[in-house]
Biopython code that builds the backbone (N, CA, C, O; Angstrom):
import numpy as np
from Bio.PDB.StructureBuilder import StructureBuilder

atoms = [
    (1, "MET", "N", (-2.550, -20.060, -6.881)),
    (1, "MET", "CA", (-2.814, -19.399, -5.631)),
    (1, "MET", "C", (-2.153, -18.018, -5.674)),
    (1, "MET", "O", (-1.076, -17.861, -6.248)),
    (2, "ALA", "N", (-2.789, -17.038, -5.076)),
    (2, "ALA", "CA", (-2.246, -15.681, -5.020)),
    (2, "ALA", "C", (-1.941, -15.314, -3.577)),
    (2, "ALA", "O", (-2.574, -15.806, -2.643)),
    (3, "TYR", "N", (-0.976, -14.455, -3.420)),
    (3, "TYR", "CA", (-0.551, -13.930, -2.124)),
    (3, "TYR", "C", (-1.203, -12.557, -1.997)),
    (3, "TYR", "O", (-0.867, -11.633, -2.737)),
    (4, "CYS", "N", (-2.131, -12.428, -1.060)),
    (4, "CYS", "CA", (-2.962, -11.229, -0.964)),
    (4, "CYS", "C", (-2.625, -10.427, 0.290)),
    (4, "CYS", "O", (-2.423, -10.980, 1.372)),
    (5, "ILE", "N", (-2.570, -9.121, 0.114)),
    (5, "ILE", "CA", (-2.219, -8.208, 1.192)),
    (5, "ILE", "C", (-3.366, -7.216, 1.375)),
    (5, "ILE", "O", (-3.835, -6.609, 0.412)),
    (6, "ALA", "N", (-3.809, -7.059, 2.616)),
    (6, "ALA", "CA", (-4.806, -6.044, 2.973)),
    (6, "ALA", "C", (-4.136, -5.092, 3.963)),
    (6, "ALA", "O", (-3.668, -5.514, 5.021)),
    (7, "VAL", "N", (-4.093, -3.819, 3.615)),
    (7, "VAL", "CA", (-3.401, -2.821, 4.425)),
    (7, "VAL", "C", (-4.376, -1.703, 4.769)),
    (7, "VAL", "O", (-5.131, -1.238, 3.915)),
    (8, "ARG", "N", (-4.353, -1.279, 6.019)),
    (8, "ARG", "CA", (-5.130, -0.107, 6.436)),
    (8, "ARG", "C", (-4.184, 0.865, 7.123)),
    (8, "ARG", "O", (-3.476, 0.514, 8.067)),
    (9, "TRP", "N", (-4.191, 2.098, 6.623)),
    (9, "TRP", "CA", (-3.374, 3.152, 7.204)),
    (9, "TRP", "C", (-4.273, 4.196, 7.835)),
    (9, "TRP", "O", (-5.303, 4.557, 7.265)),
    (10, "THR", "N", (-3.894, 4.682, 9.005)),
    (10, "THR", "CA", (-4.539, 5.833, 9.627)),
    (10, "THR", "C", (-3.529, 6.969, 9.594)),
    (10, "THR", "O", (-2.406, 6.837, 10.081)),
    (11, "ILE", "N", (-3.943, 8.076, 9.016)),
    (11, "ILE", "CA", (-3.045, 9.198, 8.741)),
    (11, "ILE", "C", (-3.082, 10.203, 9.893)),
    (11, "ILE", "O", (-4.142, 10.487, 10.452)),
    (12, "SER", "N", (-1.915, 10.732, 10.234)),
    (12, "SER", "CA", (-1.821, 11.769, 11.266)),
    (12, "SER", "C", (-2.626, 12.991, 10.839)),
    (12, "SER", "O", (-2.628, 13.349, 9.662)),
    (13, "PRO", "N", (-3.310, 13.633, 11.782)),
    (13, "PRO", "CA", (-4.105, 14.816, 11.446)),
    (13, "PRO", "C", (-3.268, 15.874, 10.722)),
    (13, "PRO", "O", (-2.130, 16.163, 11.093)),
    (14, "GLY", "N", (-3.874, 16.437, 9.680)),
    (14, "GLY", "CA", (-3.231, 17.480, 8.903)),
    (14, "GLY", "C", (-2.390, 16.976, 7.739)),
    (14, "GLY", "O", (-1.895, 17.779, 6.947)),
    (15, "HIS", "N", (-2.219, 15.664, 7.619)),
    (15, "HIS", "CA", (-1.389, 15.097, 6.560)),
    (15, "HIS", "C", (-2.189, 14.261, 5.557)),
    (15, "HIS", "O", (-1.603, 13.563, 4.730)),
    (16, "GLU", "N", (-3.504, 14.325, 5.624)),
    (16, "GLU", "CA", (-4.360, 13.490, 4.780)),
    (16, "GLU", "C", (-4.096, 13.708, 3.287)),
    (16, "GLU", "O", (-3.920, 12.740, 2.547)),
    (17, "ASP", "N", (-4.067, 14.952, 2.842)),
    (17, "ASP", "CA", (-3.873, 15.234, 1.414)),
    (17, "ASP", "C", (-2.489, 14.796, 0.941)),
    (17, "ASP", "O", (-2.348, 14.249, -0.152)),
    (18, "GLU", "N", (-1.473, 15.036, 1.761)),
    (18, "GLU", "CA", (-0.107, 14.665, 1.396)),
    (18, "GLU", "C", (0.035, 13.146, 1.254)),
    (18, "GLU", "O", (0.617, 12.659, 0.285)),
    (19, "VAL", "N", (-0.498, 12.408, 2.221)),
    (19, "VAL", "CA", (-0.394, 10.951, 2.170)),
    (19, "VAL", "C", (-1.197, 10.399, 0.998)),
    (19, "VAL", "O", (-0.737, 9.487, 0.311)),
    (20, "LEU", "N", (-2.382, 10.935, 0.763)),
    (20, "LEU", "CA", (-3.188, 10.457, -0.361)),
    (20, "LEU", "C", (-2.455, 10.685, -1.685)),
    (20, "LEU", "O", (-2.455, 9.804, -2.545)),
    (21, "GLU", "N", (-1.842, 11.834, -1.859)),
    (21, "GLU", "CA", (-1.093, 12.111, -3.090)),
    (21, "GLU", "C", (0.080, 11.142, -3.242)),
    (21, "GLU", "O", (0.312, 10.610, -4.327)),
    (22, "LEU", "N", (0.812, 10.916, -2.165)),
    (22, "LEU", "CA", (1.931, 9.973, -2.210)),
    (22, "LEU", "C", (1.433, 8.557, -2.495)),
    (22, "LEU", "O", (2.028, 7.835, -3.294)),
    (23, "ALA", "N", (0.345, 8.164, -1.842)),
    (23, "ALA", "CA", (-0.206, 6.819, -2.048)),
    (23, "ALA", "C", (-0.665, 6.636, -3.492)),
    (23, "ALA", "O", (-0.462, 5.575, -4.080)),
    (24, "ARG", "N", (-1.274, 7.654, -4.052)),
    (24, "ARG", "CA", (-1.700, 7.576, -5.462)),
    (24, "ARG", "C", (-0.503, 7.409, -6.392)),
    (24, "ARG", "O", (-0.602, 6.738, -7.419)),
    (25, "SER", "N", (0.620, 8.014, -6.037)),
    (25, "SER", "CA", (1.810, 7.910, -6.885)),
    (25, "SER", "C", (2.390, 6.496, -6.888)),
    (25, "SER", "O", (3.219, 6.175, -7.739)),
    (26, "MET", "N", (1.973, 5.663, -5.965)),
    (26, "MET", "CA", (2.463, 4.286, -5.877)),
    (26, "MET", "C", (1.693, 3.315, -6.764)),
    (26, "MET", "O", (2.195, 2.229, -7.055)),
    (27, "VAL", "N", (0.506, 3.672, -7.195)),
    (27, "VAL", "CA", (-0.372, 2.734, -7.894)),
    (27, "VAL", "C", (0.229, 2.252, -9.211)),
    (27, "VAL", "O", (0.355, 1.045, -9.418)),
    (28, "ALA", "N", (0.600, 3.158, -10.099)),
    (28, "ALA", "CA", (1.106, 2.750, -11.420)),
    (28, "ALA", "C", (2.405, 1.951, -11.328)),
    (28, "ALA", "O", (2.491, 0.879, -11.927)),
    (29, "PRO", "N", (3.430, 2.432, -10.595)),
    (29, "PRO", "CA", (4.661, 1.633, -10.554)),
    (29, "PRO", "C", (4.479, 0.289, -9.856)),
    (29, "PRO", "O", (5.144, -0.684, -10.212)),
    (30, "SER", "N", (3.603, 0.220, -8.883)),
    (30, "SER", "CA", (3.372, -1.057, -8.196)),
    (30, "SER", "C", (2.669, -2.038, -9.119)),
    (30, "SER", "O", (3.040, -3.210, -9.173)),
    (31, "ASN", "N", (1.661, -1.577, -9.843)),
    (31, "ASN", "CA", (0.959, -2.453, -10.782)),
    (31, "ASN", "C", (1.853, -2.908, -11.931)),
    (31, "ASN", "O", (1.569, -3.926, -12.563)),
    (32, "ALA", "N", (2.924, -2.173, -12.211)),
    (32, "ALA", "CA", (3.834, -2.541, -13.297)),
    (32, "ALA", "C", (4.903, -3.547, -12.868)),
    (32, "ALA", "O", (5.652, -4.044, -13.709)),
    (33, "GLU", "N", (4.981, -3.848, -11.592)),
    (33, "GLU", "CA", (5.999, -4.781, -11.099)),
    (33, "GLU", "C", (5.727, -6.201, -11.590)),
    (33, "GLU", "O", (4.576, -6.632, -11.648)),
    (34, "PRO", "N", (6.792, -6.927, -11.943)),
    (34, "PRO", "CA", (6.601, -8.349, -12.239)),
    (34, "PRO", "C", (6.074, -9.051, -10.986)),
    (34, "PRO", "O", (6.577, -8.818, -9.887)),
    (35, "GLY", "N", (5.087, -9.891, -11.144)),
    (35, "GLY", "CA", (4.537, -10.617, -10.000)),
    (35, "GLY", "C", (3.410, -9.909, -9.291)),
    (35, "GLY", "O", (2.758, -10.505, -8.434)),
    (36, "CYS", "N", (3.157, -8.654, -9.620)),
    (36, "CYS", "CA", (2.018, -7.939, -9.018)),
    (36, "CYS", "C", (0.794, -8.165, -9.902)),
    (36, "CYS", "O", (0.789, -7.794, -11.076)),
    (37, "GLN", "N", (-0.231, -8.770, -9.334)),
    (37, "GLN", "CA", (-1.475, -9.004, -10.069)),
    (37, "GLN", "C", (-2.403, -7.801, -9.975)),
    (37, "GLN", "O", (-3.086, -7.461, -10.942)),
    (38, "THR", "N", (-2.428, -7.156, -8.812)),
    (38, "THR", "CA", (-3.233, -5.948, -8.649)),
    (38, "THR", "C", (-2.794, -5.184, -7.415)),
    (38, "THR", "O", (-2.387, -5.769, -6.411)),
    (39, "TYR", "N", (-2.884, -3.870, -7.510)),
    (39, "TYR", "CA", (-2.536, -2.971, -6.413)),
    (39, "TYR", "C", (-3.572, -1.865, -6.470)),
    (39, "TYR", "O", (-3.518, -1.002, -7.346)),
    (40, "ILE", "N", (-4.517, -1.887, -5.540)),
    (40, "ILE", "CA", (-5.652, -0.964, -5.596)),
    (40, "ILE", "C", (-5.710, -0.143, -4.323)),
    (40, "ILE", "O", (-5.706, -0.691, -3.221)),
    (41, "LEU", "N", (-5.764, 1.170, -4.474)),
    (41, "LEU", "CA", (-5.873, 2.105, -3.369)),
    (41, "LEU", "C", (-7.333, 2.485, -3.189)),
    (41, "LEU", "O", (-8.030, 2.782, -4.159)),
    (42, "HIS", "N", (-7.794, 2.472, -1.937)),
    (42, "HIS", "CA", (-9.173, 2.852, -1.614)),
    (42, "HIS", "C", (-9.159, 3.946, -0.553)),
    (42, "HIS", "O", (-8.299, 3.959, 0.328)),
    (43, "VAL", "N", (-10.109, 4.854, -0.646)),
    (43, "VAL", "CA", (-10.313, 5.858, 0.398)),
    (43, "VAL", "C", (-11.600, 5.522, 1.145)),
    (43, "VAL", "O", (-12.542, 4.977, 0.570)),
    (44, "ASP", "N", (-11.623, 5.847, 2.397)),
    (44, "ASP", "CA", (-12.815, 5.628, 3.214)),
    (44, "ASP", "C", (-13.618, 6.919, 3.218)),
    (44, "ASP", "O", (-13.191, 7.893, 3.838)),
    (45, "PRO", "N", (-14.778, 6.964, 2.542)),
    (45, "PRO", "CA", (-15.537, 8.207, 2.461)),
    (45, "PRO", "C", (-16.022, 8.707, 3.823)),
    (45, "PRO", "O", (-16.326, 9.891, 3.975)),
    (46, "ALA", "N", (-16.096, 7.830, 4.796)),
    (46, "ALA", "CA", (-16.544, 8.227, 6.137)),
    (46, "ALA", "C", (-15.385, 8.633, 7.046)),
    (46, "ALA", "O", (-15.607, 9.182, 8.125)),
    (47, "ALA", "N", (-14.155, 8.367, 6.617)),
    (47, "ALA", "CA", (-12.991, 8.667, 7.450)),
    (47, "ALA", "C", (-11.849, 9.158, 6.565)),
    (47, "ALA", "O", (-11.089, 8.348, 6.035)),
    (48, "PRO", "N", (-11.720, 10.480, 6.397)),
    (48, "PRO", "CA", (-10.690, 11.007, 5.504)),
    (48, "PRO", "C", (-9.259, 10.717, 5.964)),
    (48, "PRO", "O", (-8.307, 10.941, 5.216)),
    (49, "ASP", "N", (-9.109, 10.222, 7.185)),
    (49, "ASP", "CA", (-7.773, 9.893, 7.683)),
    (49, "ASP", "C", (-7.423, 8.426, 7.470)),
    (49, "ASP", "O", (-6.404, 7.960, 7.981)),
    (50, "ALA", "N", (-8.250, 7.682, 6.722)),
    (50, "ALA", "CA", (-8.018, 6.250, 6.541)),
    (50, "ALA", "C", (-7.892, 5.893, 5.066)),
    (50, "ALA", "O", (-8.664, 6.355, 4.227)),
    (51, "LEU", "N", (-6.899, 5.061, 4.774)),
    (51, "LEU", "CA", (-6.716, 4.509, 3.438)),
    (51, "LEU", "C", (-6.653, 2.993, 3.554)),
    (51, "LEU", "O", (-6.181, 2.447, 4.551)),
    (52, "PHE", "N", (-7.138, 2.328, 2.511)),
    (52, "PHE", "CA", (-7.096, 0.869, 2.456)),
    (52, "PHE", "C", (-6.438, 0.474, 1.138)),
    (52, "PHE", "O", (-6.777, 1.007, 0.081)),
    (53, "LEU", "N", (-5.500, -0.460, 1.208)),
    (53, "LEU", "CA", (-4.841, -0.988, 0.020)),
    (53, "LEU", "C", (-5.132, -2.466, -0.088)),
    (53, "LEU", "O", (-5.034, -3.207, 0.890)),
    (54, "TYR", "N", (-5.494, -2.888, -1.292)),
    (54, "TYR", "CA", (-5.624, -4.316, -1.576)),
    (54, "TYR", "C", (-4.585, -4.639, -2.626)),
    (54, "TYR", "O", (-4.569, -4.048, -3.706)),
    (55, "GLU", "N", (-3.717, -5.584, -2.302)),
    (55, "GLU", "CA", (-2.635, -5.963, -3.189)),
    (55, "GLU", "C", (-2.662, -7.473, -3.393)),
    (55, "GLU", "O", (-2.939, -8.232, -2.465)),
    (56, "GLN", "N", (-2.372, -7.894, -4.606)),
    (56, "GLN", "CA", (-2.338, -9.325, -4.899)),
    (56, "GLN", "C", (-1.085, -9.603, -5.729)),
    (56, "GLN", "O", (-0.831, -8.951, -6.742)),
    (57, "TYR", "N", (-0.314, -10.586, -5.272)),
    (57, "TYR", "CA", (0.956, -10.941, -5.902)),
    (57, "TYR", "C", (0.952, -12.414, -6.264)),
    (57, "TYR", "O", (0.146, -13.187, -5.748)),
    (58, "ASP", "N", (1.857, -12.798, -7.154)),
    (58, "ASP", "CA", (1.989, -14.208, -7.529)),
    (58, "ASP", "C", (2.383, -15.061, -6.338)),
    (58, "ASP", "O", (1.921, -16.192, -6.186)),
    (59, "ASP", "N", (3.249, -14.501, -5.487)),
    (59, "ASP", "CA", (3.746, -15.251, -4.340)),
    (59, "ASP", "C", (4.408, -14.291, -3.345)),
    (59, "ASP", "O", (4.473, -13.084, -3.577)),
    (60, "GLU", "N", (4.890, -14.844, -2.250)),
    (60, "GLU", "CA", (5.518, -14.021, -1.213)),
    (60, "GLU", "C", (6.769, -13.319, -1.734)),
    (60, "GLU", "O", (7.048, -12.184, -1.345)),
    (61, "ALA", "N", (7.519, -13.976, -2.603)),
    (61, "ALA", "CA", (8.727, -13.370, -3.164)),
    (61, "ALA", "C", (8.399, -12.111, -3.970)),
    (61, "ALA", "O", (9.146, -11.134, -3.917)),
    (62, "ALA", "N", (7.308, -12.124, -4.705)),
    (62, "ALA", "CA", (6.900, -10.942, -5.468)),
    (62, "ALA", "C", (6.513, -9.806, -4.537)),
    (62, "ALA", "O", (6.810, -8.644, -4.816)),
    (63, "PHE", "N", (5.852, -10.132, -3.429)),
    (63, "PHE", "CA", (5.518, -9.101, -2.446)),
    (63, "PHE", "C", (6.793, -8.538, -1.821)),
    (63, "PHE", "O", (6.908, -7.326, -1.641)),
    (64, "GLN", "N", (7.742, -9.397, -1.494)),
    (64, "GLN", "CA", (9.000, -8.919, -0.916)),
    (64, "GLN", "C", (9.746, -8.037, -1.901)),
    (64, "GLN", "O", (10.348, -7.039, -1.505)),
    (65, "ALA", "N", (9.713, -8.393, -3.185)),
    (65, "ALA", "CA", (10.343, -7.554, -4.210)),
    (65, "ALA", "C", (9.681, -6.178, -4.247)),
    (65, "ALA", "O", (10.363, -5.170, -4.430)),
    (66, "HIS", "N", (8.362, -6.129, -4.074)),
    (66, "HIS", "CA", (7.646, -4.852, -4.004)),
    (66, "HIS", "C", (8.157, -4.033, -2.822)),
    (66, "HIS", "O", (8.435, -2.842, -2.965)),
    (67, "CYS", "N", (8.281, -4.666, -1.654)),
    (67, "CYS", "CA", (8.747, -3.965, -0.448)),
    (67, "CYS", "C", (10.179, -3.476, -0.581)),
    (67, "CYS", "O", (10.567, -2.508, 0.073)),
    (68, "ASP", "N", (10.963, -4.129, -1.414)),
    (68, "ASP", "CA", (12.360, -3.754, -1.633)),
    (68, "ASP", "C", (12.542, -2.792, -2.803)),
    (68, "ASP", "O", (13.649, -2.312, -3.049)),
    (69, "SER", "N", (11.461, -2.510, -3.523)),
    (69, "SER", "CA", (11.565, -1.674, -4.726)),
    (69, "SER", "C", (11.933, -0.233, -4.364)),
    (69, "SER", "O", (11.617, 0.234, -3.270)),
    (70, "PRO", "N", (12.600, 0.468, -5.282)),
    (70, "PRO", "CA", (12.952, 1.870, -5.012)),
    (70, "PRO", "C", (11.738, 2.760, -4.752)),
    (70, "PRO", "O", (11.800, 3.644, -3.898)),
    (71, "HIS", "N", (10.626, 2.538, -5.480)),
    (71, "HIS", "CA", (9.456, 3.392, -5.257)),
    (71, "HIS", "C", (8.824, 3.127, -3.897)),
    (71, "HIS", "O", (8.280, 4.051, -3.292)),
    (72, "PHE", "N", (8.880, 1.896, -3.399)),
    (72, "PHE", "CA", (8.347, 1.614, -2.061)),
    (72, "PHE", "C", (9.244, 2.229, -0.989)),
    (72, "PHE", "O", (8.759, 2.915, -0.090)),
    (73, "THR", "N", (10.543, 1.984, -1.083)),
    (73, "THR", "CA", (11.430, 2.464, -0.024)),
    (73, "THR", "C", (11.494, 3.987, 0.026)),
    (73, "THR", "O", (11.552, 4.570, 1.109)),
    (74, "SER", "N", (11.483, 4.639, -1.143)),
    (74, "SER", "CA", (11.593, 6.103, -1.148)),
    (74, "SER", "C", (10.272, 6.811, -0.873)),
    (74, "SER", "O", (10.274, 7.937, -0.374)),
    (75, "THR", "N", (9.158, 6.182, -1.183)),
    (75, "THR", "CA", (7.865, 6.842, -0.990)),
    (75, "THR", "C", (7.145, 6.333, 0.249)),
    (75, "THR", "O", (6.802, 7.118, 1.133)),
    (76, "VAL", "N", (6.915, 5.040, 0.320)),
    (76, "VAL", "CA", (6.128, 4.496, 1.441)),
    (76, "VAL", "C", (6.951, 4.492, 2.733)),
    (76, "VAL", "O", (6.561, 5.102, 3.728)),
    (77, "ALA", "N", (8.081, 3.804, 2.704)),
    (77, "ALA", "CA", (8.870, 3.677, 3.933)),
    (77, "ALA", "C", (9.413, 5.019, 4.418)),
    (77, "ALA", "O", (9.359, 5.321, 5.610)),
    (78, "ALA", "N", (9.932, 5.820, 3.494)),
    (78, "ALA", "CA", (10.581, 7.072, 3.890)),
    (78, "ALA", "C", (9.624, 8.234, 4.110)),
    (78, "ALA", "O", (9.872, 9.081, 4.968)),
    (79, "ARG", "N", (8.527, 8.290, 3.345)),
    (79, "ARG", "CA", (7.683, 9.490, 3.401)),
    (79, "ARG", "C", (6.290, 9.248, 3.974)),
    (79, "ARG", "O", (5.760, 10.109, 4.676)),
    (80, "ILE", "N", (5.685, 8.090, 3.689)),
    (80, "ILE", "CA", (4.328, 7.840, 4.178)),
    (80, "ILE", "C", (4.338, 7.315, 5.608)),
    (80, "ILE", "O", (3.633, 7.853, 6.461)),
    (81, "PHE", "N", (5.120, 6.279, 5.888)),
    (81, "PHE", "CA", (5.108, 5.675, 7.224)),
    (81, "PHE", "C", (5.274, 6.700, 8.355)),
    (81, "PHE", "O", (4.584, 6.584, 9.367)),
    (82, "PRO", "N", (6.164, 7.700, 8.225)),
    (82, "PRO", "CA", (6.290, 8.672, 9.322)),
    (82, "PRO", "C", (5.043, 9.534, 9.554)),
    (82, "PRO", "O", (4.911, 10.164, 10.603)),
    (83, "LEU", "N", (4.134, 9.559, 8.579)),
    (83, "LEU", "CA", (2.932, 10.397, 8.681)),
    (83, "LEU", "C", (1.701, 9.609, 9.126)),
    (83, "LEU", "O", (0.582, 10.120, 9.060)),
    (84, "LEU", "N", (1.897, 8.381, 9.575)),
    (84, "LEU", "CA", (0.778, 7.529, 9.990)),
    (84, "LEU", "C", (0.740, 7.394, 11.508)),
    (84, "LEU", "O", (1.774, 7.380, 12.175)),
    (85, "THR", "N", (-0.483, 7.293, 12.037)),
    (85, "THR", "CA", (-0.632, 6.991, 13.461)),
    (85, "THR", "C", (-0.840, 5.500, 13.679)),
    (85, "THR", "O", (-0.635, 4.993, 14.782)),
    (86, "ASP", "N", (-1.251, 4.794, 12.619)),
    (86, "ASP", "CA", (-1.461, 3.352, 12.728)),
    (86, "ASP", "C", (-1.352, 2.746, 11.344)),
    (86, "ASP", "O", (-1.753, 3.354, 10.350)),
    (87, "ARG", "N", (-0.808, 1.547, 11.291)),
    (87, "ARG", "CA", (-0.797, 0.801, 10.031)),
    (87, "ARG", "C", (-0.965, -0.669, 10.353)),
    (87, "ARG", "O", (-0.333, -1.212, 11.259)),
    (88, "ARG", "N", (-1.832, -1.292, 9.586)),
    (88, "ARG", "CA", (-2.145, -2.707, 9.781)),
    (88, "ARG", "C", (-1.995, -3.442, 8.469)),
    (88, "ARG", "O", (-2.411, -2.955, 7.418)),
    (89, "LEU", "N", (-1.403, -4.609, 8.539)),
    (89, "LEU", "CA", (-1.188, -5.422, 7.358)),
    (89, "LEU", "C", (-1.663, -6.840, 7.667)),
    (89, "LEU", "O", (-1.276, -7.442, 8.669)),
    (90, "GLU", "N", (-2.503, -7.350, 6.787)),
    (90, "GLU", "CA", (-2.985, -8.734, 6.906)),
    (90, "GLU", "C", (-2.609, -9.469, 5.630)),
    (90, "GLU", "O", (-2.652, -8.904, 4.538)),
    (91, "ILE", "N", (-2.243, -10.730, 5.780)),
    (91, "ILE", "CA", (-1.810, -11.532, 4.642)),
    (91, "ILE", "C", (-2.773, -12.703, 4.463)),
    (91, "ILE", "O", (-3.131, -13.384, 5.424)),
    (92, "TYR", "N", (-3.180, -12.920, 3.232)),
    (92, "TYR", "CA", (-4.084, -14.011, 2.893)),
    (92, "TYR", "C", (-3.566, -14.720, 1.653)),
    (92, "TYR", "O", (-2.722, -14.189, 0.931)),
    (93, "GLU", "N", (-4.067, -15.904, 1.411)),
    (93, "GLU", "CA", (-3.839, -16.613, 0.156)),
    (93, "GLU", "C", (-5.192, -16.996, -0.407)),
    (93, "GLU", "O", (-6.127, -17.285, 0.341)),
    (94, "THR", "N", (-5.297, -16.997, -1.732)),
    (94, "THR", "CA", (-6.557, -17.427, -2.328)),
    (94, "THR", "C", (-6.765, -18.903, -2.020)),
    (94, "THR", "O", (-5.811, -19.675, -1.926)),
    (95, "ALA", "N", (-8.018, -19.277, -1.867)),
    (95, "ALA", "CA", (-8.350, -20.652, -1.486)),
    (95, "ALA", "C", (-8.527, -21.523, -2.714)),
    (95, "ALA", "O", (-8.810, -22.715, -2.590)),
]
sb = StructureBuilder()
sb.init_structure("model")
sb.init_model(0)
sb.init_chain("A")
sb.init_seg("    ")
for serial, (resi, resn, name, xyz) in enumerate(atoms, 1):
    if name == "N":
        sb.init_residue(resn, " ", resi, " ")
    sb.init_atom(name, np.array(xyz, "f"), 0.0, 1.0, " ", f" {name:<3s}", serial, name[0])
structure = sb.get_structure()
């Protein structure tokens, strides 16, 4: 069974390029984490202020390790979150 995360971010006006660049910088280090099966960033072609992330981990502990990682805390928590008007996170498990 996999622990799956679906995230949608809405970016504050004027910060779309900055957030996209920061979000792209998260892909390689996140995919290299032990327990991360996939970390995929998507852009919404109809809404330049929206990003979607699909993440899949071995288990909840691997996801928590991702959230505690230096690249997450220094990039996502410290730099991306303040530039968002909305963020949604949904958690699923494979059936």
